One Martini backbone bead per residue (centre of mass of N, CA, C, O) as a GRO file, in nm:
protein
  327
    1MET     BB    1  -0.315   0.593   0.219
    2LEU     BB    2  -0.414   0.803  -0.036
    3GLY     BB    3  -0.717   0.818   0.049
    4ASN     BB    4  -0.629   0.960   0.335
    5SER     BB    5  -0.452   1.233   0.288
    6SER     BB    6  -0.663   1.459   0.329
    7GLY     BB    7  -0.750   1.389   0.610
    8GLU     BB    8  -0.460   1.396   0.749
    9LEU     BB    9  -0.424   1.716   0.674
   10GLY     BB   10  -0.730   1.854   0.747
   11ASN     BB   11  -0.702   1.862   1.094
   12SER     BB   12  -0.514   2.062   1.180
   13SER     BB   13  -0.440   2.292   1.461
   14ASP     BB   14  -0.190   2.418   1.309
   15PRO     BB   15  -0.152   2.701   1.124
   16GLY     BB   16   0.157   2.686   1.047
   17GLN     BB   17   0.145   2.399   0.937
   18TRP     BB   18  -0.067   2.455   0.718
   19ASN     BB   19   0.093   2.668   0.555
   20VAL     BB   20   0.315   2.474   0.467
   21GLU     BB   21   0.133   2.254   0.328
   22GLN     BB   22  -0.013   2.445   0.128
   23VAL     BB   23   0.260   2.482  -0.028
   24LEU     BB   24   0.426   2.209  -0.031
   25VAL     BB   25   0.233   1.998  -0.154
   26PRO     BB   26   0.182   2.112  -0.440
   27ILE     BB   27   0.481   2.094  -0.519
   28LEU     BB   28   0.540   1.784  -0.472
   29ASP     BB   29   0.305   1.686  -0.655
   30ALA     BB   30   0.396   1.810  -0.917
   31LEU     BB   31   0.660   1.660  -0.934
   32VAL     BB   32   0.540   1.369  -0.931
   33LEU     BB   33   0.362   1.399  -1.170
   34VAL     BB   34   0.574   1.463  -1.392
   35LEU     BB   35   0.756   1.222  -1.336
   36GLY     BB   36   0.546   0.997  -1.350
   37LEU     BB   37   0.432   1.046  -1.635
   38GLY     BB   38   0.695   1.035  -1.786
   39GLY     BB   39   0.804   0.758  -1.693
   40HIS     BB   40   0.552   0.576  -1.768
   41SER     BB   41   0.530   0.655  -2.063
   42LEU     BB   42   0.808   0.540  -2.140
   43VAL     BB   43   0.772   0.251  -2.038
   44MET     BB   44   0.521   0.190  -2.224
   45LEU     BB   45   0.651   0.259  -2.499
   46ILE     BB   46   0.871   0.035  -2.480
   47LEU     BB   47   0.678  -0.214  -2.444
   48CYS     BB   48   0.510  -0.167  -2.697
   49LYS     BB   49   0.758  -0.186  -2.886
   50ARG     BB   50   0.831  -0.475  -2.819
   51ARG     BB   51   0.556  -0.607  -2.906
   52SER     BB   52   0.575  -0.513  -3.205
   53THR     BB   53   0.836  -0.653  -3.268
   54ARG     BB   54   0.748  -0.945  -3.196
   55ALA     BB   55   0.515  -0.959  -3.399
   56ARG     BB   56   0.689  -0.915  -3.662
   57HIS     BB   57   0.857  -1.190  -3.537
   58GLY     BB   58   0.612  -1.438  -3.499
   59ALA     BB   59   0.672  -1.694  -3.690
   60GLN     BB   60   0.848  -1.789  -3.485
   61ARG     BB   61   0.937  -1.974  -3.234
   62PRO     BB   62   0.963  -1.922  -2.920
   63THR     BB   63   1.157  -1.894  -2.674
   64GLN     BB   64   1.189  -1.923  -2.340
   65GLY     BB   65   1.299  -1.639  -2.276
   66SER     BB   66   1.081  -1.484  -2.451
   67VAL     BB   67   0.840  -1.567  -2.295
   68THR     BB   68   0.908  -1.460  -2.018
   69GLY     BB   69   0.975  -1.181  -2.094
   70THR     BB   70   0.690  -1.096  -2.201
   71GLY     BB   71   0.549  -1.158  -1.926
   72THR     BB   72   0.698  -0.938  -1.773
   73ASP     BB   73   0.610  -0.698  -1.947
   74VAL     BB   74   0.315  -0.711  -1.879
   75LEU     BB   75   0.352  -0.655  -1.568
   76LEU     BB   76   0.495  -0.376  -1.616
   77LEU     BB   77   0.252  -0.260  -1.754
   78ALA     BB   78   0.048  -0.283  -1.531
   79LEU     BB   79   0.198  -0.117  -1.325
   80SER     BB   80   0.199   0.144  -1.484
   81ALA     BB   81  -0.106   0.168  -1.504
   82ALA     BB   82  -0.158   0.182  -1.193
   83ASP     BB   83   0.026   0.440  -1.151
   84LEU     BB   84  -0.129   0.629  -1.334
   85LEU     BB   85  -0.416   0.605  -1.197
   86LEU     BB   86  -0.305   0.719  -0.936
   87LEU     BB   87  -0.203   0.988  -1.040
   88SER     BB   88  -0.491   1.094  -1.119
   89MET     BB   89  -0.574   1.132  -0.805
   90LEU     BB   90  -0.388   1.353  -0.694
   91PRO     BB   91  -0.526   1.641  -0.762
   92PHE     BB   92  -0.757   1.604  -0.550
   93HIS     BB   93  -0.574   1.611  -0.293
   94THR     BB   94  -0.429   1.867  -0.344
   95ALA     BB   95  -0.674   2.057  -0.335
   96ALA     BB   96  -0.785   1.972  -0.050
   97ILE     BB   97  -0.539   2.080   0.096
   98ALA     BB   98  -0.521   2.375  -0.020
   99LEU     BB   99  -0.837   2.432   0.070
  100GLN     BB  100  -0.928   2.253   0.338
  101HIS     BB  101  -1.131   2.097   0.146
  102TRP     BB  102  -1.390   1.908  -0.001
  103PRO     BB  103  -1.511   2.013  -0.344
  104PHE     BB  104  -1.633   1.738  -0.518
  105GLY     BB  105  -1.804   1.557  -0.358
  106ASP     BB  106  -1.941   1.248  -0.288
  107PHE     BB  107  -1.866   1.077  -0.542
  108LEU     BB  108  -1.566   1.153  -0.562
  109CYS     BB  109  -1.487   1.061  -0.283
  110ARG     BB  110  -1.544   0.763  -0.349
  111LEU     BB  111  -1.390   0.714  -0.613
  112VAL     BB  112  -1.103   0.812  -0.534
  113SER     BB  113  -1.072   0.613  -0.296
  114PHE     BB  114  -1.117   0.360  -0.454
  115LEU     BB  115  -0.881   0.392  -0.674
  116GLY     BB  116  -0.643   0.434  -0.474
  117ALA     BB  117  -0.677   0.152  -0.333
  118ALA     BB  118  -0.672  -0.025  -0.581
  119CYS     BB  119  -0.397   0.062  -0.700
  120SER     BB  120  -0.213  -0.013  -0.459
  121SER     BB  121  -0.289  -0.318  -0.443
  122ALA     BB  122  -0.221  -0.383  -0.739
  123SER     BB  123   0.078  -0.322  -0.715
  124ALA     BB  124   0.146  -0.531  -0.504
  125PHE     BB  125   0.047  -0.779  -0.649
  126THR     BB  126   0.229  -0.729  -0.914
  127LEU     BB  127   0.505  -0.762  -0.741
  128ALA     BB  128   0.442  -1.051  -0.646
  129THR     BB  129   0.418  -1.170  -0.937
  130LEU     BB  130   0.704  -1.095  -1.027
  131ALA     BB  131   0.847  -1.279  -0.814
  132VAL     BB  132   0.724  -1.543  -0.914
  133SER     BB  133   0.821  -1.524  -1.206
  134ARG     BB  134   1.124  -1.525  -1.128
  135TYR     BB  135   1.131  -1.795  -0.989
  136LEU     BB  136   1.046  -1.966  -1.229
  137THR     BB  137   1.269  -1.875  -1.426
  138VAL     BB  138   1.509  -1.975  -1.242
  139VAL     BB  139   1.415  -2.252  -1.098
  140LYS     BB  140   1.153  -2.320  -1.313
  141PRO     BB  141   1.169  -2.313  -1.652
  142THR     BB  142   0.961  -2.524  -1.748
  143ARG     BB  143   0.713  -2.385  -1.620
  144ALA     BB  144   0.744  -2.111  -1.730
  145TYR     BB  145   0.699  -2.197  -2.032
  146CYS     BB  146   0.401  -2.276  -1.973
  147TRP     BB  147   0.286  -2.029  -1.786
  148LEU     BB  148   0.445  -1.748  -1.925
  149SER     BB  149   0.262  -1.642  -2.116
  150PRO     BB  150   0.130  -1.357  -2.220
  151ARG     BB  151  -0.169  -1.443  -2.193
  152ARG     BB  152  -0.162  -1.551  -1.898
  153VAL     BB  153  -0.042  -1.294  -1.777
  154ALA     BB  154  -0.270  -1.099  -1.855
  155VAL     BB  155  -0.501  -1.240  -1.703
  156ALA     BB  156  -0.370  -1.220  -1.422
  157ALA     BB  157  -0.352  -0.900  -1.426
  158VAL     BB  158  -0.652  -0.866  -1.433
  159LEU     BB  159  -0.733  -1.044  -1.175
  160LEU     BB  160  -0.586  -0.858  -0.957
  161TRP     BB  161  -0.837  -0.663  -0.954
  162VAL     BB  162  -1.034  -0.813  -0.782
  163PRO     BB  163  -0.906  -0.788  -0.497
  164ALA     BB  164  -0.857  -0.486  -0.513
  165CYS     BB  165  -1.154  -0.400  -0.532
  166SER     BB  166  -1.253  -0.550  -0.279
  167LEU     BB  167  -1.064  -0.386  -0.077
  168ALA     BB  168  -1.189  -0.093  -0.192
  169ALA     BB  169  -1.520  -0.098  -0.156
  170PRO     BB  170  -1.552   0.043   0.126
  171GLN     BB  171  -1.486   0.327   0.007
  172LEU     BB  172  -1.750   0.336  -0.171
  173ALA     BB  173  -1.957   0.280   0.074
  174PHE     BB  174  -1.838   0.475   0.338
  175ARG     BB  175  -1.786   0.712   0.219
  176SER     BB  176  -1.792   1.075   0.301
  177VAL     BB  177  -1.923   1.408   0.311
  178GLY     BB  178  -1.884   1.488   0.598
  179SER     BB  179  -1.945   1.609   0.954
  180PRO     BB  180  -2.082   1.804   1.187
  181LEU     BB  181  -1.899   1.680   1.418
  182ARG     BB  182  -1.612   1.731   1.274
  183THR     BB  183  -1.686   1.975   1.070
  184PRO     BB  184  -1.798   2.296   1.011
  185ASP     BB  185  -1.819   2.259   0.675
  186GLY     BB  186  -1.873   1.956   0.574
  187LEU     BB  187  -1.587   1.906   0.358
  188ALA     BB  188  -1.488   1.621   0.451
  189CYS     BB  189  -1.311   1.317   0.353
  190PHE     BB  190  -1.437   1.038   0.491
  191ALA     BB  191  -1.461   0.697   0.570
  192PHE     BB  192  -1.577   0.642   0.888
  193LEU     BB  193  -1.815   0.658   1.153
  194SER     BB  194  -1.669   0.393   1.262
  195HIS     BB  195  -1.397   0.308   1.450
  196ARG     BB  196  -1.421  -0.008   1.429
  197GLU     BB  197  -1.442  -0.025   1.113
  198GLN     BB  198  -1.181   0.116   1.046
  199MET     BB  199  -0.984  -0.067   1.205
  200ALA     BB  200  -1.067  -0.331   1.047
  201TYR     BB  201  -0.989  -0.229   0.763
  202GLY     BB  202  -0.706  -0.117   0.794
  203LEU     BB  203  -0.581  -0.395   0.892
  204SER     BB  204  -0.672  -0.566   0.654
  205TYR     BB  205  -0.527  -0.405   0.434
  206PHE     BB  206  -0.242  -0.431   0.551
  207LEU     BB  207  -0.235  -0.746   0.540
  208LEU     BB  208  -0.332  -0.789   0.222
  209ALA     BB  209  -0.172  -0.523   0.066
  210PHE     BB  210   0.121  -0.571   0.219
  211LEU     BB  211   0.223  -0.824   0.391
  212LEU     BB  212   0.149  -1.048   0.185
  213PRO     BB  213   0.316  -0.964  -0.055
  214LEU     BB  214   0.587  -0.949   0.104
  215ALA     BB  215   0.601  -1.244   0.183
  216THR     BB  216   0.596  -1.359  -0.104
  217ILE     BB  217   0.858  -1.204  -0.191
  218ALA     BB  218   1.055  -1.319   0.025
  219VAL     BB  219   1.023  -1.617  -0.060
  220ALA     BB  220   1.106  -1.593  -0.366
  221TYR     BB  221   1.397  -1.450  -0.314
  222SER     BB  222   1.512  -1.663  -0.132
  223SER     BB  223   1.492  -1.898  -0.326
  224ILE     BB  224   1.667  -1.770  -0.554
  225TYR     BB  225   1.936  -1.729  -0.382
  226MET     BB  226   1.963  -2.027  -0.306
  227PHE     BB  227   1.991  -2.137  -0.581
  228LEU     BB  228   2.234  -1.963  -0.678
  229TRP     BB  229   2.426  -2.062  -0.454
  230ARG     BB  230   2.413  -2.371  -0.527
  231SER     BB  231   2.507  -2.325  -0.827
  232ARG     BB  232   2.785  -2.189  -0.761
  233ARG     BB  233   2.892  -2.439  -0.603
  234GLY     BB  234   2.850  -2.624  -0.868
  235GLY     BB  235   2.944  -2.465  -1.140
  236ARG     BB  236   2.685  -2.356  -1.300
  237ALA     BB  237   2.642  -2.138  -1.523
  238PRO     BB  238   2.778  -1.832  -1.460
  239GLN     BB  239   2.650  -1.641  -1.672
  240VAL     BB  240   2.352  -1.693  -1.608
  241GLU     BB  241   2.372  -1.625  -1.305
  242ARG     BB  242   2.451  -1.329  -1.338
  243TYR     BB  243   2.204  -1.243  -1.483
  244GLN     BB  244   1.990  -1.338  -1.287
  245THR     BB  245   2.103  -1.165  -1.044
  246LYS     BB  246   2.053  -0.893  -1.178
  247VAL     BB  247   1.745  -0.918  -1.221
  248THR     BB  248   1.677  -0.977  -0.914
  249GLN     BB  249   1.792  -0.715  -0.801
  250THR     BB  250   1.598  -0.533  -0.946
  251SER     BB  251   1.331  -0.645  -0.833
  252ALA     BB  252   1.417  -0.598  -0.533
  253MET     BB  253   1.432  -0.283  -0.559
  254LEU     BB  254   1.130  -0.244  -0.624
  255VAL     BB  255   1.031  -0.353  -0.348
  256LEU     BB  256   1.195  -0.183  -0.156
  257ALA     BB  257   1.079   0.088  -0.249
  258PHE     BB  258   0.783   0.027  -0.178
  259THR     BB  259   0.830  -0.020   0.119
  260LEU     BB  260   0.953   0.261   0.194
  261CYS     BB  261   0.717   0.438   0.090
  262TRP     BB  262   0.455   0.296   0.241
  263LEU     BB  263   0.518   0.236   0.546
  264PRO     BB  264   0.467   0.526   0.674
  265SER     BB  265   0.169   0.546   0.587
  266TYR     BB  266   0.056   0.309   0.728
  267GLY     BB  267   0.162   0.363   1.016
  268LEU     BB  268   0.011   0.632   1.046
  269THR     BB  269  -0.279   0.532   1.003
  270ILE     BB  270  -0.282   0.340   1.240
  271ALA     BB  271  -0.208   0.540   1.461
  272LEU     BB  272  -0.452   0.722   1.425
  273MET     BB  273  -0.676   0.507   1.466
  274ALA     BB  274  -0.570   0.411   1.760
  275GLY     BB  275  -0.574   0.728   1.874
  276ARG     BB  276  -0.888   0.727   1.831
  277SER     BB  277  -1.252   0.756   1.878
  278SER     BB  278  -1.306   0.823   1.603
  279GLY     BB  279  -1.374   0.794   1.252
  280ALA     BB  280  -1.163   0.988   1.175
  281THR     BB  281  -0.887   1.064   0.961
  282GLY     BB  282  -0.692   1.244   1.130
  283SER     BB  283  -0.477   1.492   1.243
  284SER     BB  284  -0.204   1.510   1.462
  285PRO     BB  285   0.024   1.746   1.555
  286ARG     BB  286   0.249   1.547   1.662
  287TYR     BB  287   0.336   1.455   1.367
  288GLY     BB  288   0.365   1.669   1.166
  289ALA     BB  289   0.609   1.637   0.918
  290PHE     BB  290   0.554   1.330   0.889
  291THR     BB  291   0.296   1.345   0.721
  292VAL     BB  292   0.417   1.468   0.474
  293LEU     BB  293   0.633   1.264   0.423
  294ALA     BB  294   0.460   1.007   0.396
  295ARG     BB  295   0.297   1.107   0.158
  296PHE     BB  296   0.543   1.163  -0.032
  297MET     BB  297   0.636   0.863  -0.033
  298ALA     BB  298   0.383   0.742  -0.152
  299THR     BB  299   0.368   0.912  -0.418
  300SER     BB  300   0.676   0.840  -0.508
  301SER     BB  301   0.626   0.535  -0.587
  302THR     BB  302   0.537   0.628  -0.895
  303VAL     BB  303   0.854   0.704  -0.972
  304VAL     BB  304   1.060   0.469  -0.906
  305ASN     BB  305   1.028   0.255  -1.125
  306PRO     BB  306   1.138   0.405  -1.383
  307ILE     BB  307   1.413   0.469  -1.261
  308LEU     BB  308   1.508   0.173  -1.216
  309TYR     BB  309   1.490   0.077  -1.503
  310VAL     BB  310   1.713   0.265  -1.612
  311LEU     BB  311   1.954   0.222  -1.399
  312MET     BB  312   1.946  -0.116  -1.385
  313SER     BB  313   1.871  -0.149  -1.701
  314SER     BB  314   2.022  -0.203  -1.995
  315LYS     BB  315   1.779  -0.246  -2.172
  316PHE     BB  316   1.632   0.015  -2.113
  317ARG     BB  317   1.868   0.208  -2.199
  318GLN     BB  318   1.866   0.119  -2.491
  319ASP     BB  319   1.569   0.198  -2.553
  320VAL     BB  320   1.600   0.495  -2.490
  321LEU     BB  321   1.819   0.553  -2.696
  322GLY     BB  322   1.635   0.450  -2.942
  323LEU     BB  323   1.426   0.679  -2.907
  324LEU     BB  324   1.657   0.912  -2.940
  325GLY     BB  325   1.862   0.803  -3.176
  326LYS     BB  326   2.146   0.666  -3.018
  327LYS     BB  327   2.168   0.349  -3.149
   0.00000   0.00000   0.00000
């Protein structure tokens, strides 16, 4: 989790490794911050422009495709908002790693950790909801027309933050700055003083905010592909099937990117907790460069989504060209 990144990198006993991290991490974080802010701002601008265009032509009754389309846009907007909020937490961790201690006090230690965990899980829940939305659109279009109105999807996107904030609440309650038994300067932002509590929380977070959404996504996309496969064998509406397959592949790529980006970080966090008897989430020198790589992959997840939108969606590419005046 991003909320543990400063702790993971802050306790290395290898001075040479720390010198590399002290220089490399701020550079990588600056790159992620610039690309992420630019990409998500562009995506949000496009989505808001779409909504304003639909509002100007909203006198006529929307079709089934337009209803589900606007519902998907709401979820994409919510995903970008969560990633932008997550990116706003990044400079705090960057500074802590560069300075080798947490200089922002106890309140920000708790708040930044809470928001980081909440945004990460909210992104996972939103991706799972996108998969369910795509399943309904392709396999059960009649239900999609009834359920996936923009207003209902917007309410669902807001409600997703309830379990996300609940999962992140222990970060707000149990995080603290410093522990005289752990660090000489007492300025490291640790999660829990009890190793058993941290293990229980870490495993629960991994199961509920990572494996459960992935399981939902896997079932949804497996059902979609089985439906399309049966439809192709039956020779029904090949043009629509090709379009739906392309859209589904785009969504699946977003999920795959999320998995590949976050899995090393979750795996490292669990390995560190399982291999220590203390409650601090510190880094062991034996993990070396993998710690930096896992952290970079986790933070780069906020950059991947807008890139995939532009590269894989012809509609987004057209919208980008329209904003640039080339359409």
